[in-house]
DOTI-823818 format. One record per residue: x negated, y negated, z negated of N, C-alpha, C, CB in turn. Coordinates in Angstrom, 2 decimals, m for minus. Glycine has a CB too. Layout:
<node><n_px>X</n_px><n_py>Y</n_py><n_pz>Z</n_pz><ca_px>X</ca_px><ca_py>Y</ca_py><ca_pz>Z</ca_pz><c_px>X</c_px><c_py>Y</c_py><c_pz>Z</c_pz><cb_px>X</cb_px><cb_py>Y</cb_py><cb_pz>Z</cb_pz></node>
...
END
This chain:
<node><n_px>m21.67</n_px><n_py>m10.35</n_py><n_pz>12.99</n_pz><ca_px>m22.72</ca_px><ca_py>m10.17</ca_py><ca_pz>12.03</ca_pz><c_px>m23.25</c_px><c_py>m8.74</c_py><c_pz>12.15</c_pz><cb_px>m22.23</cb_px><cb_py>m10.47</cb_py><cb_pz>10.60</cb_pz></node>
<node><n_px>m24.52</n_px><n_py>m8.58</n_py><n_pz>12.16</n_pz><ca_px>m25.14</ca_px><ca_py>m7.26</ca_py><ca_pz>12.23</ca_pz><c_px>m25.50</c_px><c_py>m6.82</c_py><c_pz>10.81</c_pz><cb_px>m26.39</cb_px><cb_py>m7.26</cb_py><cb_pz>13.16</cb_pz></node>
<node><n_px>m25.22</n_px><n_py>m5.56</n_py><n_pz>10.51</n_pz><ca_px>m25.57</ca_px><ca_py>m4.98</ca_py><ca_pz>9.22</ca_pz><c_px>m25.97</c_px><c_py>m3.54</c_py><c_pz>9.45</c_pz><cb_px>m24.39</cb_px><cb_py>m5.07</cb_py><cb_pz>8.19</cb_pz></node>
<node><n_px>m26.34</n_px><n_py>m2.82</n_py><n_pz>8.41</n_pz><ca_px>m26.79</ca_px><ca_py>m1.44</ca_py><ca_pz>8.55</ca_pz><c_px>m25.96</c_px><c_py>m0.50</c_py><c_pz>7.69</c_pz><cb_px>m28.27</cb_px><cb_py>m1.32</cb_py><cb_pz>8.19</cb_pz></node>
<node><n_px>m25.76</n_px><n_py>0.71</n_py><n_pz>8.20</n_pz><ca_px>m25.14</ca_px><ca_py>1.79</ca_py><ca_pz>7.45</ca_pz><c_px>m26.24</c_px><c_py>2.40</c_py><c_pz>6.59</c_pz><cb_px>m24.48</cb_px><cb_py>2.87</cb_py><cb_pz>8.41</cb_pz></node>
<node><n_px>m25.94</n_px><n_py>2.66</n_py><n_pz>5.31</n_pz><ca_px>m26.94</ca_px><ca_py>3.22</ca_py><ca_pz>4.41</ca_pz><c_px>m26.43</c_px><c_py>4.52</c_py><c_pz>3.81</c_pz><cb_px>m27.29</cb_px><cb_py>2.21</cb_py><cb_pz>3.31</cb_pz></node>
<node><n_px>m27.36</n_px><n_py>5.39</n_py><n_pz>3.45</n_pz><ca_px>m27.01</ca_px><ca_py>6.66</ca_py><ca_pz>2.82</ca_pz><c_px>m26.57</c_px><c_py>6.38</c_py><c_pz>1.39</c_pz><cb_px>m28.21</cb_px><cb_py>7.65</cb_py><cb_pz>2.84</cb_pz></node>
<node><n_px>m25.48</n_px><n_py>7.04</n_py><n_pz>1.00</n_pz><ca_px>m24.93</ca_px><ca_py>6.89</ca_py><ca_pz>m0.34</ca_pz><c_px>m24.53</c_px><c_py>8.28</c_py><c_pz>m0.81</c_pz><cb_px>m23.71</cb_px><cb_py>5.88</cb_py><cb_pz>m0.38</cb_pz></node>
<node><n_px>m25.40</n_px><n_py>8.98</n_py><n_pz>m1.53</n_pz><ca_px>m25.16</ca_px><ca_py>10.37</ca_py><ca_pz>m1.88</ca_pz><c_px>m25.16</c_px><c_py>11.20</c_py><c_pz>m0.62</c_pz><cb_px>m23.83</cb_px><cb_py>10.53</cb_py><cb_pz>m2.65</cb_pz></node>
<node><n_px>m24.10</n_px><n_py>12.02</n_py><n_pz>m0.43</n_pz><ca_px>m23.97</ca_px><ca_py>12.82</ca_py><ca_pz>0.79</ca_pz><c_px>m23.19</c_px><c_py>12.08</c_py><c_pz>1.88</c_pz><cb_px>m23.28</cb_px><cb_py>14.13</cb_py><cb_pz>0.47</cb_pz></node>
<node><n_px>m22.80</n_px><n_py>10.85</n_py><n_pz>1.60</n_pz><ca_px>m22.01</ca_px><ca_py>10.06</ca_py><ca_pz>2.54</ca_pz><c_px>m22.83</c_px><c_py>8.89</c_py><c_pz>3.04</c_pz><cb_px>m20.70</cb_px><cb_py>9.57</cb_py><cb_pz>1.88</cb_pz></node>
<node><n_px>m22.17</n_px><n_py>8.05</n_py><n_pz>3.82</n_pz><ca_px>m22.77</ca_px><ca_py>6.82</ca_py><ca_pz>4.30</ca_pz><c_px>m21.97</c_px><c_py>5.65</c_py><c_pz>3.77</c_pz><cb_px>m22.83</cb_px><cb_py>6.79</cb_py><cb_pz>5.86</cb_pz></node>
<node><n_px>m22.63</n_px><n_py>4.54</n_py><n_pz>3.52</n_pz><ca_px>m21.96</ca_px><ca_py>3.37</ca_py><ca_pz>2.99</ca_pz><c_px>m22.19</c_px><c_py>2.15</c_py><c_pz>3.85</c_pz><cb_px>m22.43</cb_px><cb_py>3.10</cb_py><cb_pz>1.58</cb_pz></node>
<node><n_px>m21.25</n_px><n_py>1.24</n_py><n_pz>3.80</n_pz><ca_px>m21.32</ca_px><ca_py>0.00</ca_py><ca_pz>4.56</ca_pz><c_px>m21.06</c_px><c_py>m1.15</c_py><c_pz>3.59</c_pz><cb_px>m20.29</cb_px><cb_py>m0.02</cb_py><cb_pz>5.74</cb_pz></node>
<node><n_px>m21.99</n_px><n_py>m2.08</n_py><n_pz>3.52</n_pz><ca_px>m21.80</ca_px><ca_py>m3.24</ca_py><ca_pz>2.66</ca_pz><c_px>m20.99</c_px><c_py>m4.29</c_py><c_pz>3.42</c_pz><cb_px>m23.16</cb_px><cb_py>m3.83</cb_py><cb_pz>2.20</cb_pz></node>
<node><n_px>m20.03</n_px><n_py>m4.87</n_py><n_pz>2.73</n_pz><ca_px>m19.19</ca_px><ca_py>m5.90</ca_py><ca_pz>3.34</ca_pz><c_px>m19.63</c_px><c_py>m7.25</c_py><c_pz>2.78</c_pz><cb_px>m17.65</cb_px><cb_py>m5.63</cb_py><cb_pz>3.06</cb_pz></node>
<node><n_px>m20.07</n_px><n_py>m8.17</n_py><n_pz>3.62</n_pz><ca_px>m20.48</ca_px><ca_py>m9.48</ca_py><ca_pz>3.13</ca_pz><c_px>m19.34</c_px><c_py>m10.18</c_py><c_pz>2.39</c_pz><cb_px>m20.97</cb_px><cb_py>m10.35</cb_py><cb_pz>4.29</cb_pz></node>
<node><n_px>m19.69</n_px><n_py>m10.95</n_py><n_pz>1.38</n_pz><ca_px>m18.70</ca_px><ca_py>m11.62</ca_py><ca_pz>0.54</ca_pz><c_px>m17.71</c_px><c_py>m12.44</c_py><c_pz>1.36</c_pz><cb_px>m19.40</cb_px><cb_py>m12.51</cb_py><cb_pz>m0.48</cb_pz></node>
<node><n_px>m18.20</n_px><n_py>m13.16</n_py><n_pz>2.35</n_pz><ca_px>m17.31</ca_px><ca_py>m14.01</ca_py><ca_pz>3.15</ca_pz><c_px>m16.29</c_px><c_py>m13.17</c_py><c_pz>3.92</c_pz><cb_px>m18.13</cb_px><cb_py>m14.87</cb_py><cb_pz>4.14</cb_pz></node>
<node><n_px>m16.70</n_px><n_py>m12.00</n_py><n_pz>4.41</n_pz><ca_px>m15.77</ca_px><ca_py>m11.11</ca_py><ca_pz>5.12</ca_pz><c_px>m14.74</c_px><c_py>m10.55</c_py><c_pz>4.14</c_pz><cb_px>m16.54</cb_px><cb_py>m9.95</cb_py><cb_pz>5.81</cb_pz></node>
<node><n_px>m15.21</n_px><n_py>m10.14</n_py><n_pz>2.96</n_pz><ca_px>m14.31</ca_px><ca_py>m9.59</ca_py><ca_pz>1.95</ca_pz><c_px>m13.27</c_px><c_py>m10.63</c_py><c_pz>1.53</c_pz><cb_px>m15.10</cb_px><cb_py>m9.11</cb_py><cb_pz>0.72</cb_pz></node>
<node><n_px>m13.71</n_px><n_py>m11.86</n_py><n_pz>1.36</n_pz><ca_px>m12.78</ca_px><ca_py>m12.92</ca_py><ca_pz>0.98</ca_pz><c_px>m11.73</c_px><c_py>m13.16</c_py><c_pz>2.06</c_pz><cb_px>m13.54</cb_px><cb_py>m14.22</cb_py><cb_pz>0.69</cb_pz></node>
<node><n_px>m12.18</n_px><n_py>m13.19</n_py><n_pz>3.31</n_pz><ca_px>m11.25</ca_px><ca_py>m13.42</ca_py><ca_pz>4.42</ca_pz><c_px>m10.25</c_px><c_py>m12.27</c_py><c_pz>4.56</c_pz><cb_px>m12.01</cb_px><cb_py>m13.61</cb_py><cb_pz>5.72</cb_pz></node>
<node><n_px>m10.72</n_px><n_py>m11.04</n_py><n_pz>4.33</n_pz><ca_px>m9.85</ca_px><ca_py>m9.86</ca_py><ca_pz>4.43</ca_pz><c_px>m9.05</c_px><c_py>m9.63</c_py><c_pz>3.14</c_pz><cb_px>m10.68</cb_px><cb_py>m8.62</cb_py><cb_pz>4.76</cb_pz></node>
<node><n_px>m9.31</n_px><n_py>m10.44</n_py><n_pz>2.12</n_pz><ca_px>m8.64</ca_px><ca_py>m10.34</ca_py><ca_pz>0.82</ca_pz><c_px>m8.83</c_px><c_py>m8.96</c_py><c_pz>0.21</c_pz><cb_px>m7.16</cb_px><cb_py>m10.64</cb_py><cb_pz>0.97</cb_pz></node>
<node><n_px>m10.09</n_px><n_py>m8.48</n_py><n_pz>0.19</n_pz><ca_px>m10.42</ca_px><ca_py>m7.23</ca_py><ca_pz>m0.47</ca_pz><c_px>m11.47</c_px><c_py>m7.51</c_py><c_pz>m1.54</c_pz><cb_px>m10.93</cb_px><cb_py>m6.16</cb_py><cb_pz>0.55</cb_pz></node>
<node><n_px>m11.47</n_px><n_py>m6.66</n_py><n_pz>m2.53</n_pz><ca_px>m12.45</ca_px><ca_py>m6.77</ca_py><ca_pz>m3.61</ca_pz><c_px>m12.81</c_px><c_py>m5.37</c_py><c_pz>m4.06</c_pz><cb_px>m11.90</cb_px><cb_py>m7.62</cb_py><cb_pz>m4.80</cb_pz></node>
<node><n_px>m13.71</n_px><n_py>m5.26</n_py><n_pz>m5.00</n_pz><ca_px>m14.11</ca_px><ca_py>m3.94</ca_py><ca_pz>m5.50</ca_pz><c_px>m12.88</c_px><c_py>m3.18</c_py><c_pz>m5.97</c_pz><cb_px>m15.14</cb_px><cb_py>m4.07</cb_py><cb_pz>m6.65</cb_pz></node>
<node><n_px>m12.74</n_px><n_py>m1.95</n_py><n_pz>m5.50</n_pz><ca_px>m11.61</ca_px><ca_py>m1.11</ca_py><ca_pz>m5.88</ca_pz><c_px>m10.41</c_px><c_py>m1.22</c_py><c_pz>m4.95</c_pz><cb_px>m11.18</cb_px><cb_py>m1.45</cb_py><cb_pz>m7.26</cb_pz></node>
<node><n_px>m10.45</n_px><n_py>m2.12</n_py><n_pz>m3.97</n_pz><ca_px>m9.33</ca_px><ca_py>m2.26</ca_py><ca_pz>m3.04</ca_pz><c_px>m9.20</c_px><c_py>m1.00</c_py><c_pz>m2.19</c_pz><cb_px>m9.52</cb_px><cb_py>m3.50</cb_py><cb_pz>m2.13</cb_pz></node>
<node><n_px>m7.97</n_px><n_py>m0.59</n_py><n_pz>m1.92</n_pz><ca_px>m7.71</ca_px><ca_py>0.56</ca_py><ca_pz>m1.05</ca_pz><c_px>m7.76</c_px><c_py>0.10</c_py><c_pz>0.40</c_pz><cb_px>m6.32</cb_px><cb_py>1.22</cb_py><cb_pz>m1.38</cb_pz></node>
<node><n_px>m8.41</n_px><n_py>0.91</n_py><n_pz>1.24</n_pz><ca_px>m8.50</ca_px><ca_py>0.61</ca_py><ca_pz>2.66</ca_pz><c_px>m8.17</c_px><c_py>1.85</c_py><c_pz>3.48</c_pz><cb_px>m9.91</cb_px><cb_py>0.09</cb_py><cb_pz>3.02</cb_pz></node>
<node><n_px>m7.75</n_px><n_py>1.63</n_py><n_pz>4.71</n_pz><ca_px>m7.52</ca_px><ca_py>2.70</ca_py><ca_pz>5.66</ca_pz><c_px>m8.71</c_px><c_py>2.73</c_py><c_pz>6.60</c_pz><cb_px>m6.16</cb_px><cb_py>2.51</cb_py><cb_pz>6.43</cb_pz></node>
<node><n_px>m9.34</n_px><n_py>3.88</n_py><n_pz>6.71</n_pz><ca_px>m10.51</ca_px><ca_py>4.04</ca_py><ca_pz>7.57</ca_pz><c_px>m10.14</c_px><c_py>4.94</c_py><c_pz>8.73</c_pz><cb_px>m11.72</cb_px><cb_py>4.63</cb_py><cb_pz>6.78</cb_pz></node>
<node><n_px>m10.38</n_px><n_py>4.47</n_py><n_pz>9.97</n_pz><ca_px>m10.03</ca_px><ca_py>5.26</ca_py><ca_pz>11.14</ca_pz><c_px>m11.02</c_px><c_py>4.99</c_py><c_pz>12.27</c_pz><cb_px>m8.59</cb_px><cb_py>4.94</cb_py><cb_pz>11.61</cb_pz></node>
<node><n_px>m10.96</n_px><n_py>5.85</n_py><n_pz>13.27</n_pz><ca_px>m11.79</ca_px><ca_py>5.69</ca_py><ca_pz>14.46</ca_pz><c_px>m10.86</c_px><c_py>5.60</c_py><c_pz>15.65</c_pz><cb_px>m12.82</cb_px><cb_py>6.86</cb_py><cb_pz>14.62</cb_pz></node>
<node><n_px>m10.98</n_px><n_py>4.54</n_py><n_pz>16.44</n_pz><ca_px>m10.18</ca_px><ca_py>4.36</ca_py><ca_pz>17.65</ca_pz><c_px>m11.12</c_px><c_py>4.01</c_py><c_pz>18.80</c_pz><cb_px>m9.10</cb_px><cb_py>3.24</cb_py><cb_pz>17.46</cb_pz></node>
<node><n_px>m11.09</n_px><n_py>4.83</n_py><n_pz>19.83</n_pz><ca_px>m11.95</ca_px><ca_py>4.62</ca_py><ca_pz>21.01</ca_pz><c_px>m13.42</c_px><c_py>4.47</c_py><c_pz>20.62</c_pz><cb_px>m11.49</cb_px><cb_py>3.38</cb_py><cb_pz>21.78</cb_pz></node>
<node><n_px>m13.87</n_px><n_py>5.29</n_py><n_pz>19.67</n_pz><ca_px>m15.26</ca_px><ca_py>5.26</ca_py><ca_pz>19.25</ca_pz><c_px>m15.61</c_px><c_py>4.10</c_py><c_pz>18.34</c_pz><cb_px>m16.12</cb_px><cb_py>5.21</cb_py><cb_pz>20.44</cb_pz></node>
<node><n_px>m14.63</n_px><n_py>3.32</n_py><n_pz>17.92</n_pz><ca_px>m14.87</ca_px><ca_py>2.19</ca_py><ca_pz>17.02</ca_pz><c_px>m14.38</c_px><c_py>2.52</c_py><c_pz>15.63</c_pz><cb_px>m14.16</cb_px><cb_py>0.91</cb_py><cb_pz>17.55</cb_pz></node>
<node><n_px>m15.17</n_px><n_py>2.17</n_py><n_pz>14.65</n_pz><ca_px>m14.83</ca_px><ca_py>2.38</ca_py><ca_pz>13.25</ca_pz><c_px>m13.99</c_px><c_py>1.19</c_py><c_pz>12.78</c_pz><cb_px>m16.10</cb_px><cb_py>2.55</cb_py><cb_pz>12.37</cb_pz></node>
<node><n_px>m12.80</n_px><n_py>1.47</n_py><n_pz>12.29</n_pz><ca_px>m11.90</ca_px><ca_py>0.41</ca_py><ca_pz>11.83</ca_pz><c_px>m11.64</c_px><c_py>0.56</c_py><c_pz>10.34</c_pz><cb_px>m10.56</cb_px><cb_py>0.43</cb_py><cb_pz>12.62</cb_pz></node>
<node><n_px>m11.77</n_px><n_py>m0.52</n_py><n_pz>9.62</n_pz><ca_px>m11.47</ca_px><ca_py>m0.55</ca_py><ca_pz>8.19</ca_pz><c_px>m10.38</c_px><c_py>m1.59</c_py><c_pz>7.99</c_pz><cb_px>m12.76</cb_px><cb_py>m0.89</cb_py><cb_pz>7.32</cb_pz></node>
<node><n_px>m9.23</n_px><n_py>m1.16</n_py><n_pz>7.50</n_pz><ca_px>m8.09</ca_px><ca_py>m2.06</ca_py><ca_pz>7.31</ca_pz><c_px>m7.66</c_px><c_py>m2.03</c_py><c_pz>5.85</c_pz><cb_px>m6.91</cb_px><cb_py>m1.67</cb_py><cb_pz>8.24</cb_pz></node>
<node><n_px>m7.47</n_px><n_py>m3.20</n_py><n_pz>5.24</n_pz><ca_px>m6.97</ca_px><ca_py>m3.22</ca_py><ca_pz>3.86</ca_pz><c_px>m5.56</c_px><c_py>m2.65</c_py><c_pz>3.80</c_pz><cb_px>m6.99</cb_px><cb_py>m4.66</cb_py><cb_pz>3.30</cb_pz></node>
<node><n_px>m5.28</n_px><n_py>m1.90</n_py><n_pz>2.75</n_pz><ca_px>m3.92</ca_px><ca_py>m1.40</ca_py><ca_pz>2.52</ca_pz><c_px>m3.24</c_px><c_py>m2.36</c_py><c_pz>1.57</c_pz><cb_px>m3.93</cb_px><cb_py>0.06</cb_py><cb_pz>1.95</cb_pz></node>
<node><n_px>m2.09</n_px><n_py>m2.81</n_py><n_pz>1.94</n_pz><ca_px>m1.33</ca_px><ca_py>m3.75</ca_py><ca_pz>1.11</ca_pz><c_px>m0.14</c_px><c_py>m3.01</c_py><c_pz>0.51</c_pz><cb_px>m0.86</cb_px><cb_py>m4.98</cb_py><cb_pz>1.94</cb_pz></node>
<node><n_px>0.07</n_px><n_py>m3.20</n_py><n_pz>m0.76</n_pz><ca_px>1.25</ca_px><ca_py>m2.62</ca_py><ca_pz>m1.39</ca_pz><c_px>2.35</c_px><c_py>m3.66</c_py><c_pz>m1.36</c_pz><cb_px>0.95</cb_px><cb_py>m2.15</cb_py><cb_pz>m2.87</cb_pz></node>
<node><n_px>3.52</n_px><n_py>m3.22</n_py><n_pz>m1.01</n_pz><ca_px>4.65</ca_px><ca_py>m4.14</ca_py><ca_pz>m0.95</ca_pz><c_px>5.10</c_px><c_py>m4.48</c_py><c_pz>m2.36</c_pz><cb_px>5.81</cb_px><cb_py>m3.53</cb_py><cb_pz>m0.13</cb_pz></node>
<node><n_px>5.46</n_px><n_py>m5.73</n_py><n_pz>m2.54</n_pz><ca_px>6.00</ca_px><ca_py>m6.17</ca_py><ca_pz>m3.83</ca_pz><c_px>7.44</c_px><c_py>m6.59</c_py><c_pz>m3.60</c_pz><cb_px>5.15</cb_px><cb_py>m7.35</cb_py><cb_pz>m4.45</cb_pz></node>
<node><n_px>8.32</n_px><n_py>m6.07</n_py><n_pz>m4.43</n_pz><ca_px>9.74</ca_px><ca_py>m6.33</ca_py><ca_pz>m4.29</ca_pz><c_px>10.26</c_px><c_py>m7.12</c_py><c_pz>m5.49</c_pz><cb_px>10.51</cb_px><cb_py>m5.02</cb_py><cb_pz>m4.14</cb_pz></node>
<node><n_px>11.21</n_px><n_py>m7.98</n_py><n_pz>m5.24</n_pz><ca_px>11.92</ca_px><ca_py>m8.69</ca_py><ca_pz>m6.30</ca_pz><c_px>13.35</c_px><c_py>m8.16</c_py><c_pz>m6.30</c_pz><cb_px>11.88</cb_px><cb_py>m10.26</cb_py><cb_pz>m6.09</cb_pz></node>
<node><n_px>13.86</n_px><n_py>m7.84</n_py><n_pz>m7.47</n_pz><ca_px>15.20</ca_px><ca_py>m7.28</ca_py><ca_pz>m7.57</ca_pz><c_px>16.23</c_px><c_py>m8.22</c_py><c_pz>m6.94</c_pz><cb_px>15.56</cb_px><cb_py>m7.01</cb_py><cb_pz>m9.04</cb_pz></node>
<node><n_px>16.11</n_px><n_py>m9.51</n_py><n_pz>m7.16</n_pz><ca_px>17.07</ca_px><ca_py>m10.46</ca_py><ca_pz>m6.60</ca_pz><c_px>17.08</c_px><c_py>m10.41</c_py><c_pz>m5.07</c_pz><cb_px>16.75</cb_px><cb_py>m11.88</cb_py><cb_pz>m7.08</cb_pz></node>
<node><n_px>15.90</n_px><n_py>m10.28</n_py><n_pz>m4.46</n_pz><ca_px>15.82</ca_px><ca_py>m10.21</ca_py><ca_pz>m3.00</ca_pz><c_px>16.45</c_px><c_py>m8.92</c_py><c_pz>m2.48</c_pz><cb_px>14.36</cb_px><cb_py>m10.31</cb_py><cb_pz>m2.54</cb_pz></node>
<node><n_px>16.24</n_px><n_py>m7.81</n_py><n_pz>m3.20</n_pz><ca_px>16.83</ca_px><ca_py>m6.53</ca_py><ca_pz>m2.79</ca_pz><c_px>18.35</c_px><c_py>m6.57</c_py><c_pz>m2.92</c_pz><cb_px>16.25</cb_px><cb_py>m5.38</cb_py><cb_pz>m3.63</cb_pz></node>
<node><n_px>18.84</n_px><n_py>m7.16</n_py><n_pz>m4.01</n_pz><ca_px>20.29</ca_px><ca_py>m7.20</ca_py><ca_pz>m4.22</ca_pz><c_px>20.99</c_px><c_py>m8.09</c_py><c_pz>m3.20</c_pz><cb_px>20.60</cb_px><cb_py>m7.70</cb_py><cb_pz>m5.64</cb_pz></node>
<node><n_px>20.29</n_px><n_py>m9.09</n_py><n_pz>m2.68</n_pz><ca_px>20.89</ca_px><ca_py>m9.94</ca_py><ca_pz>m1.65</ca_pz><c_px>21.20</c_px><c_py>m9.16</c_py><c_pz>m0.37</c_pz><cb_px>19.96</cb_px><cb_py>m11.11</cb_py><cb_pz>m1.32</cb_pz></node>
<node><n_px>20.52</n_px><n_py>m8.03</n_py><n_pz>m0.18</n_pz><ca_px>20.72</ca_px><ca_py>m7.22</ca_py><ca_pz>1.01</ca_pz><c_px>21.90</c_px><c_py>m6.26</c_py><c_pz>0.88</c_pz><cb_px>19.47</cb_px><cb_py>m6.44</cb_py><cb_pz>1.32</cb_pz></node>
<node><n_px>22.48</n_px><n_py>m6.14</n_py><n_pz>m0.31</n_pz><ca_px>23.62</ca_px><ca_py>m5.25</ca_py><ca_pz>m0.52</ca_pz><c_px>24.87</c_px><c_py>m5.93</c_py><c_pz>0.02</c_pz><cb_px>23.80</cb_px><cb_py>m4.88</cb_py><cb_pz>m2.03</cb_pz></node>
<node><n_px>25.50</n_px><n_py>m5.28</n_py><n_pz>0.97</n_pz><ca_px>26.71</ca_px><ca_py>m5.80</ca_py><ca_pz>1.63</ca_pz><c_px>27.77</c_px><c_py>m4.70</c_py><c_pz>1.58</c_pz><cb_px>26.42</cb_px><cb_py>m6.25</cb_py><cb_pz>3.11</cb_pz></node>
<node><n_px>29.04</n_px><n_py>m5.04</n_py><n_pz>1.78</n_pz><ca_px>30.08</ca_px><ca_py>m4.02</ca_py><ca_pz>1.81</ca_pz><c_px>29.80</c_px><c_py>m2.93</c_py><c_pz>2.85</c_pz><cb_px>31.43</cb_px><cb_py>m4.66</cb_py><cb_pz>2.10</cb_pz></node>
<node><n_px>29.14</n_px><n_py>m3.28</n_py><n_pz>3.95</n_pz><ca_px>28.86</ca_px><ca_py>m2.31</ca_py><ca_pz>5.01</ca_pz><c_px>27.82</c_px><c_py>m1.27</c_py><c_pz>4.60</c_pz><cb_px>28.40</cb_px><cb_py>m3.04</cb_py><cb_pz>6.25</cb_pz></node>
<node><n_px>26.91</n_px><n_py>m1.61</n_py><n_pz>3.69</n_pz><ca_px>25.88</ca_px><ca_py>m0.65</ca_py><ca_pz>3.30</ca_pz><c_px>26.02</c_px><c_py>m0.18</c_py><c_pz>1.86</c_pz><cb_px>24.52</cb_px><cb_py>m1.26</cb_py><cb_pz>3.50</cb_pz></node>
<node><n_px>27.12</n_px><n_py>m0.49</n_py><n_pz>1.23</n_pz><ca_px>27.37</ca_px><ca_py>m0.07</ca_py><ca_pz>m0.15</ca_pz><c_px>28.03</c_px><c_py>1.31</c_py><c_pz>m0.12</c_pz><cb_px>28.27</cb_px><cb_py>m1.11</cb_py><cb_pz>m0.90</cb_pz></node>
<node><n_px>27.43</n_px><n_py>2.27</n_py><n_pz>m0.78</n_pz><ca_px>27.98</ca_px><ca_py>3.63</ca_py><ca_pz>m0.77</ca_pz><c_px>28.89</c_px><c_py>3.87</c_py><c_pz>m1.98</c_pz><cb_px>26.84</cb_px><cb_py>4.66</cb_py><cb_pz>m0.74</cb_pz></node>
<node><n_px>29.69</n_px><n_py>4.91</n_py><n_pz>m1.89</n_pz><ca_px>30.56</ca_px><ca_py>5.29</ca_py><ca_pz>m2.99</ca_pz><c_px>29.73</c_px><c_py>5.91</c_py><c_pz>m4.11</c_pz><cb_px>31.65</cb_px><cb_py>6.27</cb_py><cb_pz>m2.52</cb_pz></node>
<node><n_px>30.40</n_px><n_py>6.12</n_py><n_pz>m5.24</n_pz><ca_px>29.72</ca_px><ca_py>6.78</ca_py><ca_pz>m6.35</ca_pz><c_px>29.30</c_px><c_py>8.18</c_py><c_pz>m5.94</c_pz><cb_px>30.62</cb_px><cb_py>6.83</cb_py><cb_pz>m7.60</cb_pz></node>
<node><n_px>28.23</n_px><n_py>8.66</n_py><n_pz>m6.54</n_pz><ca_px>27.70</ca_px><ca_py>9.98</ca_py><ca_pz>m6.23</ca_pz><c_px>27.86</c_px><c_py>10.86</c_py><c_pz>m7.45</c_pz><cb_px>26.22</cb_px><cb_py>9.91</cb_py><cb_pz>m5.78</cb_pz></node>
<node><n_px>28.51</n_px><n_py>12.02</n_py><n_pz>m7.28</n_pz><ca_px>28.68</ca_px><ca_py>12.95</ca_py><ca_pz>m8.39</ca_pz><c_px>27.34</c_px><c_py>13.64</c_py><c_pz>m8.67</c_pz><cb_px>29.79</cb_px><cb_py>14.01</cb_py><cb_pz>m8.08</cb_pz></node>
<node><n_px>26.92</n_px><n_py>13.61</n_py><n_pz>m9.91</n_pz><ca_px>25.65</ca_px><ca_py>14.22</ca_py><ca_pz>m10.27</ca_pz><c_px>25.84</c_px><c_py>15.41</c_py><c_pz>m11.22</c_pz><cb_px>24.73</cb_px><cb_py>13.20</cb_py><cb_pz>m10.92</cb_pz></node>
<node><n_px>27.08</n_px><n_py>15.86</n_py><n_pz>m11.36</n_pz><ca_px>27.34</ca_px><ca_py>17.00</ca_py><ca_pz>m12.22</ca_pz><c_px>27.88</c_px><c_py>16.57</c_py><c_pz>m13.58</c_pz><cb_px>26.08</cb_px><cb_py>17.83</cb_py><cb_pz>m12.40</cb_pz></node>
<node><n_px>28.09</n_px><n_py>17.56</n_py><n_pz>m14.42</n_pz><ca_px>28.62</ca_px><ca_py>17.28</ca_py><ca_pz>m15.75</ca_pz><c_px>27.56</c_px><c_py>16.59</c_py><c_pz>m16.60</c_pz><cb_px>29.09</cb_px><cb_py>18.58</cb_py><cb_pz>m16.43</cb_pz></node>
<node><n_px>28.05</n_px><n_py>15.84</n_py><n_pz>m17.59</n_pz><ca_px>27.10</ca_px><ca_py>15.14</ca_py><ca_pz>m18.44</ca_pz><c_px>26.37</c_px><c_py>16.14</c_py><c_pz>m19.34</c_pz><cb_px>27.82</cb_px><cb_py>14.08</cb_py><cb_pz>m19.29</cb_pz></node>
<node><n_px>25.18</n_px><n_py>15.76</n_py><n_pz>m19.69</n_pz><ca_px>24.34</ca_px><ca_py>16.59</ca_py><ca_pz>m20.55</ca_pz><c_px>23.89</c_px><c_py>15.70</c_py><c_pz>m21.70</c_pz><cb_px>23.12</cb_px><cb_py>17.21</cb_py><cb_pz>m19.78</cb_pz></node>
<node><n_px>24.09</n_px><n_py>16.14</n_py><n_pz>m22.91</n_pz><ca_px>23.70</ca_px><ca_py>15.31</ca_py><ca_pz>m24.04</ca_pz><c_px>24.82</c_px><c_py>14.40</c_py><c_pz>m24.45</c_pz><cb_px>22.46</cb_px><cb_py>14.51</cb_py><cb_pz>m23.71</cb_pz></node>
<node><n_px>24.49</n_px><n_py>13.14</n_py><n_pz>m24.78</n_pz><ca_px>25.47</ca_px><ca_py>12.21</ca_py><ca_pz>m25.33</ca_pz><c_px>25.80</c_px><c_py>11.05</c_py><c_pz>m24.38</c_pz><cb_px>24.97</cb_px><cb_py>11.65</cb_py><cb_pz>m26.64</cb_pz></node>
<node><n_px>25.71</n_px><n_py>11.28</n_py><n_pz>m23.06</n_pz><ca_px>26.06</ca_px><ca_py>10.21</ca_py><ca_pz>m22.14</ca_pz><c_px>27.52</c_px><c_py>9.83</c_py><c_pz>m22.30</c_pz><cb_px>25.77</cb_px><cb_py>10.63</cb_py><cb_pz>m20.70</cb_pz></node>
<node><n_px>27.82</n_px><n_py>8.58</n_py><n_pz>m22.10</n_pz><ca_px>29.19</ca_px><ca_py>8.09</ca_py><ca_pz>m22.17</ca_pz><c_px>29.61</c_px><c_py>7.65</c_py><c_pz>m20.79</c_pz><cb_px>29.33</cb_px><cb_py>6.94</cb_py><cb_pz>m23.20</cb_pz></node>
<node><n_px>30.75</n_px><n_py>8.16</n_py><n_pz>m20.31</n_pz><ca_px>31.23</ca_px><ca_py>7.78</ca_py><ca_pz>m18.98</ca_pz><c_px>32.48</c_px><c_py>6.99</c_py><c_pz>m19.09</c_pz><cb_px>31.47</cb_px><cb_py>9.00</cb_py><cb_pz>m18.10</cb_pz></node>
END
C-alpha cells in the first residue's frame, strides 16, 4: 500500500491504515519501536509480557531455589 509522510509540528507523521493496525494489533497510544535498517524504516509494536504467579511458581525447582538472604536487623515492628 502506498501512503504519504506528512508534516506534524516539527516532526513527520505516518498514518497507519485501520486494516494494518488491526493486523499488527496496535491502537491509539500503543508503544512501538522505531528503527532504520539498511535504509528502511521499521515500526514494530512493543509487547509487554504478562506473567501469572502460578506459571512462575511452577518454574521453582530445588536446583534454582536459593537460601534465605540476610537483609540486616529488623526496623520497626517486624516479626521474625
